[in-house]
C-alpha positions, 0 to 999 in steps of 0.5 A, a space after each residue: 500500500 506504501 508503494 501504491 501512495 508513493 506512486 500516486 503522490 510521485 505522479 501528482 507532483 510531476 504533473 503539478 511541476 510539469 504543468 507549472 513548468 509549461 506556464 512560466 513559459 508561457 508567461 514568457 512567450 505569450 504575446 499579450 497580457 491576456 493570454 499570460 494571464 491564462 498561463 498564469 491561471 494554469 500555474 495556480 490553479 492546475 499546477 499548484 492544484 496538482 502540487 498539493 494533491 500529491 502532497 495531501 496524498 503523501 501526508 496521509 490523513 492528518 491535520 496536514 492534510 486538512 491544512 493543505 486542502 483548505 490552500 488547495 480551496 483558498 487557490 481555487 476560487 481566488 485565483 480565477 477571481 484575481 484573473 478576471 479583476 485583471 483582465 476587467 481592468 486591462 480592459 478598462 485601461 484600453 488593452 485590446 487582445 491580440 487576435 490571430 488571423 487578422 490577415 485572413 479577413 477576405 475569407 469572411 463573407 461580407 454582409 450585403 
C-alpha cells in the first residue's frame, strides 16, 4: 500500500511541476497580457492544485492534510477571481487582446 501511495503522490507532484513549468514558459512566450493571464491561471489552479494534492496523498489523513486542503480551496476560488479582475482592469485601461488571423479578413463573407 505504501508503494501505491508513493507512486500516486509522485505522479501528482510530477504532473503539477510540469504544468507549472509549462505555465511559466507561457508567461514568458505568449504575446499579450490576456494570454499571459491564462498561463498564470494554469500555474495557480492546476499546477499548484496537483502539487498540493500530491502532498495530501503523501501525508495521509492528518491535520497537515486538512491545512493543505484549505490552501487548495483558497487558491481554487481566488485565482480565477483575481484573473478576472485583472482582465477587466486591462480592458478598461484600453488594452485589447491580440487576435490571430487578422490577415484572413477576405475569407469572412461580407453582409450585403
